[in-house]
LODRENMAR-777886 format. One record per residue (C-alpha): residue number from 1; residue in three letters; x, y, z. Coordinates in Angstrom, 2 decimals. Layout:
<rec NUM,ALA,<X,Y,Z>>
...
END
This chain:
<rec 1,MET,<12.51,-39.30,-92.51>>
<rec 2,PHE,<15.84,-38.75,-90.75>>
<rec 3,HIS,<18.87,-37.71,-92.84>>
<rec 4,SER,<21.29,-40.37,-94.41>>
<rec 5,LYS,<24.51,-41.32,-93.31>>
<rec 6,ALA,<25.83,-43.25,-96.39>>
<rec 7,ASP,<29.44,-42.11,-96.13>>
<rec 8,ILE,<29.14,-43.24,-92.05>>
<rec 9,LEU,<28.22,-46.56,-93.05>>
<rec 10,GLN,<30.89,-46.93,-95.74>>
<rec 11,ARG,<33.62,-46.39,-93.05>>
<rec 12,LEU,<32.39,-48.91,-90.67>>
<rec 13,LEU,<31.72,-51.43,-93.49>>
<rec 14,GLN,<35.79,-50.78,-93.82>>
<rec 15,LEU,<36.17,-50.96,-90.43>>
<rec 16,ARG,<34.64,-54.52,-90.75>>
<rec 17,HIS,<37.78,-55.95,-92.41>>
<rec 18,THR,<40.32,-54.64,-90.12>>
<rec 19,VAL,<42.17,-56.94,-87.81>>
<rec 20,TRP,<42.95,-55.11,-84.17>>
<rec 21,THR,<45.24,-55.92,-81.74>>
<rec 22,PRO,<44.49,-57.20,-78.19>>
<rec 23,CYS,<43.72,-54.45,-75.82>>
<rec 24,GLY,<43.28,-55.94,-72.54>>
<rec 25,LYS,<39.37,-56.40,-71.42>>
<rec 26,ALA,<38.46,-56.02,-75.35>>
<rec 27,ALA,<41.14,-57.93,-76.80>>
<rec 28,CYS,<40.49,-58.42,-80.96>>
<rec 29,SER,<37.47,-56.18,-80.60>>
<rec 30,ARG,<36.63,-53.10,-82.41>>
<rec 31,LEU,<36.15,-50.16,-80.00>>
<rec 32,VAL,<34.45,-47.11,-80.31>>
<rec 33,LEU,<34.79,-43.66,-78.11>>
<rec 34,GLY,<31.21,-42.05,-77.62>>
<rec 35,ILE,<30.93,-38.58,-76.59>>
<rec 36,GLU,<27.75,-36.85,-75.72>>
<rec 37,THR,<27.32,-32.61,-74.71>>
<rec 38,SER,<23.75,-32.03,-76.11>>
<rec 39,CYS,<22.45,-30.69,-73.31>>
<rec 40,ASP,<23.51,-30.54,-69.59>>
<rec 41,ASP,<25.60,-33.53,-69.09>>
<rec 42,THR,<28.87,-34.13,-70.21>>
<rec 43,GLY,<29.44,-37.94,-71.01>>
<rec 44,ALA,<31.60,-40.44,-72.65>>
<rec 45,ALA,<31.80,-44.16,-72.79>>
<rec 46,VAL,<33.87,-46.97,-74.68>>
<rec 47,MET,<32.00,-49.72,-76.27>>
<rec 48,ASP,<32.93,-52.96,-78.02>>
<rec 49,GLU,<31.33,-54.34,-81.41>>
<rec 50,THR,<29.04,-56.32,-78.90>>
<rec 51,GLY,<27.53,-53.14,-77.42>>
<rec 52,SER,<29.32,-53.95,-74.29>>
<rec 53,VAL,<29.99,-50.54,-72.23>>
<rec 54,LEU,<33.71,-50.95,-70.98>>
<rec 55,GLY,<34.10,-47.83,-69.33>>
<rec 56,GLU,<32.02,-44.58,-68.76>>
<rec 57,SER,<32.20,-41.54,-67.38>>
<rec 58,LEU,<29.78,-38.64,-66.80>>
<rec 59,ARG,<29.46,-34.99,-65.24>>
<rec 60,SER,<26.07,-33.51,-64.44>>
<rec 61,GLN,<25.20,-29.80,-64.23>>
<rec 62,LYS,<22.00,-30.63,-62.76>>
<rec 63,GLU,<22.70,-28.80,-59.13>>
<rec 64,VAL,<23.92,-25.70,-61.23>>
<rec 65,HIS,<20.83,-25.09,-63.64>>
<rec 66,LEU,<18.75,-25.76,-60.66>>
<rec 67,ARG,<20.16,-22.65,-58.84>>
<rec 68,THR,<19.35,-20.67,-62.03>>
<rec 69,GLY,<15.86,-22.05,-62.57>>
<rec 70,GLY,<16.87,-23.87,-65.95>>
<rec 71,ILE,<19.34,-24.50,-68.75>>
<rec 72,ILE,<21.18,-21.36,-69.67>>
<rec 73,PRO,<22.99,-22.37,-72.80>>
<rec 74,ILE,<26.42,-20.22,-72.29>>
<rec 75,VAL,<26.53,-21.65,-68.70>>
<rec 76,ALA,<26.41,-25.20,-70.20>>
<rec 77,GLN,<28.81,-24.46,-72.67>>
<rec 78,GLN,<31.51,-23.28,-70.46>>
<rec 79,LEU,<30.65,-26.48,-67.87>>
<rec 80,HIS,<31.19,-28.57,-70.88>>
<rec 81,ARG,<34.28,-27.06,-71.49>>
<rec 82,GLU,<35.71,-27.78,-68.11>>
<rec 83,ASN,<34.46,-31.27,-68.08>>
<rec 84,ILE,<34.96,-32.82,-71.28>>
<rec 85,ALA,<38.87,-33.57,-71.27>>
<rec 86,GLY,<38.51,-35.15,-67.82>>
<rec 87,VAL,<35.35,-36.91,-68.56>>
<rec 88,VAL,<36.88,-38.76,-71.86>>
<rec 89,GLN,<40.14,-39.63,-69.95>>
<rec 90,GLU,<38.05,-41.02,-67.25>>
<rec 91,ALA,<36.01,-42.90,-69.49>>
<rec 92,LEU,<39.47,-44.56,-71.52>>
<rec 93,GLU,<41.36,-45.27,-68.06>>
<rec 94,ARG,<38.09,-47.08,-66.70>>
<rec 95,SER,<37.99,-49.38,-69.79>>
<rec 96,GLY,<41.55,-50.03,-69.81>>
<rec 97,VAL,<41.91,-48.74,-73.52>>
<rec 98,ASN,<44.29,-46.11,-75.11>>
<rec 99,PRO,<43.47,-44.10,-77.82>>
<rec 100,SER,<45.58,-45.70,-80.26>>
<rec 101,GLN,<43.45,-49.00,-79.64>>
<rec 102,LEU,<40.33,-46.90,-80.69>>
<rec 103,SER,<38.43,-47.99,-83.91>>
<rec 104,ALA,<36.77,-44.77,-84.20>>
<rec 105,VAL,<34.98,-41.63,-82.22>>
<rec 106,ALA,<31.11,-41.10,-82.10>>
<rec 107,THR,<29.72,-37.70,-81.22>>
<rec 108,THR,<26.29,-36.24,-80.95>>
<rec 109,VAL,<26.20,-33.53,-83.44>>
<rec 110,LYS,<22.27,-32.85,-83.36>>
<rec 111,PRO,<19.82,-31.92,-82.34>>
<rec 112,GLY,<20.50,-30.27,-78.95>>
<rec 113,LEU,<21.72,-27.26,-77.41>>
<rec 114,ALA,<24.46,-25.29,-80.32>>
<rec 115,LEU,<26.56,-24.14,-77.81>>
<rec 116,SER,<26.71,-27.49,-75.78>>
<rec 117,LEU,<27.12,-29.63,-79.38>>
<rec 118,GLY,<29.63,-27.40,-80.19>>
<rec 119,VAL,<32.16,-28.17,-77.32>>
<rec 120,GLY,<31.79,-32.26,-77.98>>
<rec 121,LEU,<32.36,-31.46,-81.74>>
<rec 122,GLU,<35.25,-29.47,-81.42>>
<rec 123,PHE,<36.49,-31.81,-78.81>>
<rec 124,SER,<36.14,-34.83,-80.98>>
<rec 125,GLN,<37.93,-33.32,-84.19>>
<rec 126,ARG,<40.87,-32.45,-82.19>>
<rec 127,PHE,<40.85,-35.69,-80.63>>
<rec 128,VAL,<40.43,-37.92,-84.15>>
<rec 129,ARG,<43.32,-35.52,-85.95>>
<rec 130,GLN,<45.48,-36.17,-83.24>>
<rec 131,HIS,<45.14,-39.84,-82.85>>
<rec 132,ASN,<44.20,-40.60,-86.69>>
<rec 133,LYS,<40.84,-42.10,-85.97>>
<rec 134,PRO,<37.55,-42.02,-88.03>>
<rec 135,PHE,<34.81,-39.66,-86.93>>
<rec 136,ILE,<31.02,-40.78,-86.58>>
<rec 137,PRO,<28.45,-37.71,-86.36>>
<rec 138,ILE,<25.48,-39.18,-84.45>>
<rec 139,HIS,<21.77,-37.86,-84.73>>
<rec 140,HIS,<20.93,-38.47,-80.75>>
<rec 141,MET,<17.36,-39.22,-81.27>>
<rec 142,GLU,<18.53,-41.93,-83.79>>
<rec 143,ALA,<20.45,-43.11,-80.93>>
<rec 144,HIS,<17.71,-43.24,-78.46>>
<rec 145,ALA,<15.90,-45.01,-80.87>>
<rec 146,LEU,<18.52,-48.04,-81.13>>
<rec 147,THR,<19.03,-47.96,-77.30>>
<rec 148,ALA,<16.89,-50.71,-76.41>>
<rec 149,ARG,<18.93,-53.01,-78.84>>
<rec 150,LEU,<21.95,-52.77,-76.04>>
<rec 151,LEU,<19.75,-54.36,-73.98>>
<rec 152,GLN,<17.39,-56.70,-75.82>>
<rec 153,PRO,<17.94,-58.48,-78.91>>
<rec 154,VAL,<15.10,-56.10,-80.73>>
<rec 155,ALA,<14.77,-56.84,-84.66>>
<rec 156,PHE,<14.13,-54.19,-87.07>>
<rec 157,PRO,<11.53,-53.06,-87.83>>
<rec 158,PHE,<10.00,-51.98,-84.82>>
<rec 159,LEU,<8.06,-48.97,-83.58>>
<rec 160,VAL,<9.98,-46.46,-81.46>>
<rec 161,LEU,<8.38,-43.50,-78.91>>
<rec 162,LEU,<11.11,-40.92,-77.69>>
<rec 163,ILE,<10.59,-38.46,-75.48>>
<rec 164,SER,<12.81,-36.23,-73.72>>
<rec 165,GLY,<13.04,-32.77,-72.57>>
<rec 166,GLY,<13.56,-31.09,-75.70>>
<rec 167,HIS,<12.08,-33.80,-78.06>>
<rec 168,SER,<9.19,-36.15,-78.72>>
<rec 169,LEU,<8.62,-38.32,-81.76>>
<rec 170,LEU,<7.03,-41.49,-83.43>>
<rec 171,ALA,<9.14,-43.49,-85.58>>
<rec 172,VAL,<9.48,-46.96,-87.27>>
<rec 173,ALA,<12.85,-47.93,-86.93>>
<rec 174,ARG,<13.80,-50.25,-90.16>>
<rec 175,GLY,<17.38,-50.29,-89.55>>
<rec 176,VAL,<20.24,-48.96,-88.08>>
<rec 177,ASP,<20.31,-45.76,-90.41>>
<rec 178,ASP,<16.84,-46.27,-91.93>>
<rec 179,PHE,<13.52,-44.43,-89.83>>
<rec 180,LEU,<10.24,-43.64,-91.08>>
<rec 181,LEU,<9.37,-40.55,-89.07>>
<rec 182,LEU,<5.40,-40.83,-88.16>>
<rec 183,GLY,<4.95,-37.81,-85.59>>
<rec 184,GLN,<6.67,-35.28,-83.64>>
<rec 185,THR,<5.66,-32.42,-81.42>>
<rec 186,LEU,<4.30,-29.50,-83.17>>
<rec 187,ASP,<5.61,-27.07,-80.49>>
<rec 188,GLU,<6.96,-27.91,-77.42>>
<rec 189,ALA,<8.30,-31.41,-75.99>>
<rec 190,PRO,<6.81,-32.83,-73.19>>
<rec 191,GLY,<9.68,-32.57,-70.31>>
<rec 192,ASP,<9.92,-28.92,-71.29>>
<rec 193,THR,<5.87,-28.87,-70.29>>
<rec 194,LEU,<6.31,-30.58,-67.09>>
<rec 195,ASP,<9.45,-28.19,-66.46>>
<rec 196,LYS,<7.51,-25.17,-67.03>>
<rec 197,VAL,<4.38,-25.76,-65.10>>
<rec 198,ALA,<6.83,-27.08,-62.07>>
<rec 199,ARG,<8.06,-23.43,-62.34>>
<rec 200,ARG,<4.88,-22.06,-62.62>>
<rec 201,LEU,<3.94,-23.72,-59.49>>
<rec 202,SER,<7.20,-22.69,-57.53>>
<rec 203,LEU,<7.87,-26.22,-56.69>>
<rec 204,ILE,<11.42,-25.65,-56.22>>
<rec 205,LYS,<10.02,-23.53,-52.60>>
<rec 206,HIS,<8.68,-27.04,-51.98>>
<rec 207,PRO,<10.71,-28.70,-49.14>>
<rec 208,GLN,<10.81,-31.99,-50.90>>
<rec 209,CYS,<11.49,-30.27,-54.22>>
<rec 210,SER,<14.60,-28.20,-53.89>>
<rec 211,THR,<16.93,-30.56,-55.51>>
<rec 212,LEU,<14.56,-32.16,-58.13>>
<rec 213,SER,<14.33,-30.63,-61.62>>
<rec 214,GLY,<10.77,-29.72,-62.67>>
<rec 215,GLY,<9.78,-33.09,-64.37>>
<rec 216,GLN,<11.46,-34.98,-61.34>>
<rec 217,ALA,<9.34,-32.85,-58.81>>
<rec 218,ILE,<5.86,-33.45,-60.77>>
<rec 219,GLU,<6.65,-36.74,-60.61>>
<rec 220,LEU,<7.25,-36.86,-57.05>>
<rec 221,LEU,<4.19,-34.95,-55.66>>
<rec 222,ALA,<2.03,-36.33,-58.00>>
<rec 223,LYS,<2.11,-39.63,-55.81>>
<rec 224,ASP,<0.32,-38.25,-53.28>>
<rec 225,GLY,<-2.06,-36.13,-55.44>>
<rec 226,ASP,<-5.45,-36.43,-57.09>>
<rec 227,ARG,<-5.55,-36.37,-60.71>>
<rec 228,THR,<-9.05,-36.13,-60.73>>
<rec 229,ARG,<-9.33,-32.93,-59.01>>
<rec 230,PHE,<-8.86,-31.21,-62.53>>
<rec 231,ASN,<-10.07,-31.81,-65.77>>
<rec 232,PHE,<-7.56,-31.16,-68.60>>
<rec 233,THR,<-8.55,-31.96,-72.01>>
<rec 234,ASN,<-6.45,-34.22,-74.21>>
<rec 235,PRO,<-5.35,-32.12,-77.04>>
<rec 236,MET,<-5.61,-33.17,-80.75>>
<rec 237,GLY,<-8.40,-35.72,-80.20>>
<rec 238,LYS,<-10.10,-35.18,-83.61>>
<rec 239,ILE,<-6.56,-34.80,-85.50>>
<rec 240,SER,<-5.74,-38.11,-87.19>>
<rec 241,ASP,<-2.30,-38.07,-87.43>>
<rec 242,CYS,<0.43,-39.10,-84.56>>
<rec 243,CYS,<1.90,-35.57,-84.13>>
<rec 244,PHE,<1.85,-33.91,-80.43>>
<rec 245,SER,<0.80,-30.49,-79.11>>
<rec 246,PHE,<1.92,-29.63,-75.65>>
<rec 247,SER,<1.63,-25.87,-75.54>>
<rec 248,GLY,<-2.12,-25.79,-75.28>>
<rec 249,LEU,<-1.95,-28.55,-72.47>>
<rec 250,ARG,<-0.01,-26.20,-70.64>>
<rec 251,ASN,<-2.15,-23.07,-71.11>>
<rec 252,GLN,<-5.05,-25.04,-69.69>>
<rec 253,VAL,<-2.72,-26.03,-66.67>>
<rec 254,THR,<-2.11,-22.39,-66.23>>
<rec 255,MET,<-5.26,-21.17,-66.46>>
<rec 256,ALA,<-6.40,-23.65,-63.50>>
<rec 257,ILE,<-3.51,-22.42,-61.55>>
<rec 258,MET,<-4.32,-18.74,-61.75>>
<rec 259,LYS,<-7.98,-19.47,-60.96>>
<rec 260,LYS,<-6.70,-21.54,-57.89>>
<rec 261,GLU,<-4.17,-18.78,-56.48>>
<rec 262,ALA,<-7.36,-16.17,-57.03>>
<rec 263,GLU,<-9.53,-18.43,-54.66>>
<rec 264,GLU,<-6.80,-18.83,-52.04>>
<rec 265,GLY,<-5.68,-15.33,-52.44>>
<rec 266,ILE,<-2.30,-15.75,-52.84>>
<rec 267,GLN,<0.14,-14.62,-55.52>>
<rec 268,GLN,<2.28,-16.48,-57.86>>
<rec 269,GLY,<5.50,-17.47,-56.45>>
<rec 270,THR,<3.61,-19.12,-53.36>>
<rec 271,LEU,<3.05,-22.87,-53.06>>
<rec 272,LEU,<-0.75,-23.67,-53.53>>
<rec 273,SER,<-2.68,-26.01,-51.19>>
<rec 274,CYS,<-3.15,-28.48,-54.03>>
<rec 275,VAL,<0.15,-28.30,-55.47>>
<rec 276,ASN,<0.06,-32.52,-55.43>>
<rec 277,ASP,<-3.40,-32.69,-57.03>>
<rec 278,PHE,<-1.74,-30.18,-59.98>>
<rec 279,ALA,<1.13,-32.39,-60.13>>
<rec 280,ALA,<-1.12,-35.64,-60.84>>
<rec 281,ALA,<-3.14,-34.02,-63.11>>
<rec 282,THR,<-0.43,-32.55,-65.10>>
<rec 283,GLN,<1.16,-35.82,-65.45>>
<rec 284,HIS,<-1.97,-37.83,-66.12>>
<rec 285,ILE,<-2.60,-35.60,-69.09>>
<rec 286,VAL,<1.00,-35.65,-70.67>>
<rec 287,ALA,<0.93,-39.11,-70.28>>
<rec 288,LEU,<-2.54,-39.90,-71.65>>
<rec 289,HIS,<-1.40,-37.67,-74.70>>
<rec 290,LEU,<1.42,-39.72,-75.42>>
<rec 291,VAL,<-0.39,-42.76,-75.13>>
<rec 292,LYS,<-3.22,-41.52,-77.52>>
<rec 293,ARG,<-0.64,-40.64,-80.20>>
<rec 294,THR,<1.06,-43.79,-79.79>>
<rec 295,HIS,<-2.04,-45.96,-80.21>>
<rec 296,ARG,<-2.60,-43.74,-83.48>>
<rec 297,ALA,<0.71,-44.96,-84.62>>
<rec 298,ILE,<0.03,-48.68,-83.75>>
<rec 299,LEU,<-3.17,-48.65,-86.06>>
<rec 300,PHE,<-1.20,-46.81,-88.83>>
<rec 301,CYS,<1.78,-49.44,-88.69>>
<rec 302,LYS,<-0.83,-52.10,-88.21>>
<rec 303,GLU,<-2.86,-50.94,-91.31>>
<rec 304,LYS,<0.11,-50.32,-93.56>>
<rec 305,GLY,<1.92,-53.45,-92.58>>
<rec 306,LEU,<4.86,-51.59,-91.23>>
<rec 307,LEU,<5.53,-53.82,-88.67>>
<rec 308,PRO,<5.81,-57.58,-88.53>>
<rec 309,THR,<2.27,-59.52,-87.64>>
<rec 310,PRO,<3.11,-62.17,-85.43>>
<rec 311,SER,<5.00,-60.08,-82.45>>
<rec 312,PRO,<5.02,-56.25,-83.20>>
<rec 313,THR,<7.42,-54.45,-80.92>>
<rec 314,LEU,<7.12,-51.06,-79.25>>
<rec 315,SER,<10.10,-49.45,-77.69>>
<rec 316,LEU,<9.98,-46.18,-75.39>>
<rec 317,SER,<13.11,-44.15,-74.93>>
<rec 318,PHE,<11.84,-41.67,-72.28>>
<rec 319,ARG,<12.36,-39.14,-69.22>>
<rec 320,CYS,<9.31,-39.18,-67.60>>
<rec 321,SER,<7.62,-41.65,-65.47>>
<rec 322,LEU,<7.19,-45.06,-66.86>>
<rec 323,GLU,<4.86,-46.27,-64.20>>
<rec 324,GLU,<2.46,-43.60,-65.44>>
<rec 325,LEU,<2.45,-44.18,-68.85>>
<rec 326,LEU,<2.39,-48.27,-68.44>>
<rec 327,VAL,<-0.95,-47.91,-66.25>>
<rec 328,ILE,<-2.34,-45.58,-68.97>>
<rec 329,SER,<-1.54,-47.86,-71.87>>
<rec 330,ILE,<-3.20,-50.86,-70.29>>
<rec 331,SER,<-6.26,-48.46,-70.14>>
<rec 332,VAL,<-6.21,-48.31,-73.94>>
<rec 333,GLY,<-5.97,-51.65,-75.04>>
<rec 334,LEU,<-1.62,-51.38,-75.75>>
END
């Protein structure tokens, strides 16, 4: 289960009874400034109590990290330092809100790259001291789990599958600060697996992929590939829990790539003729593994009565191919 935030909830309960003065677009509404620096994007947004985003700003580091072949923490840290003040100021200006009108500042403090997180935390602490505002530390996986509630009236409890470059987990969201962890990755995350396979295939040299991240390159090439050309084994097929494992899956793909390079007589770093098929097969087995473990979680929740019987909800928060995931979901009866 995720850590409790009783002190934060107490602050929010105190805020409920405070009357706020009109502030343009957000008259008589409690406003929160959110700051995110957990990885390679510097983001900020102002939201009201209804969940509406009044103004936001984002600076991406994607092009820099593409040139280095991956995220280098110290480089990400420096770029966050260069961008954060401007990003926050832009979000405030776009929302028509000044710092005195904010009710609180909420900032990602974990999990993520320590150096990147530190930039957001340091800036936020200075900001709240300067403007005398409450500070709300945010567990960013919990935030991902609740994102669906910004867009749809999703009632608690619901099952959530979180997938990103650095994390993957299954949990039952029972409340804003109440999560039951069912399973998580035992080694690496699916996004990390896709990035490593893309690097092993040298997809940065592909004319269609030079400006794409590893996962994006895999997804693009998979559209024209034959996933049945390579038969990879779904990991943990006989293990009856809801955890994930992707490192063994990646090793399968790496061995198949090495075999194909030997057959074609090429060295590592040269594009294979069947690169699209590798992309399709890799994307498929990653998505299939996610779906199979999610199916186990659904069965567990049904057996234990953890979700409402009439209309249980599964929420997906991800950075992977939704199309692939949904197609496979149909095949396993979700």
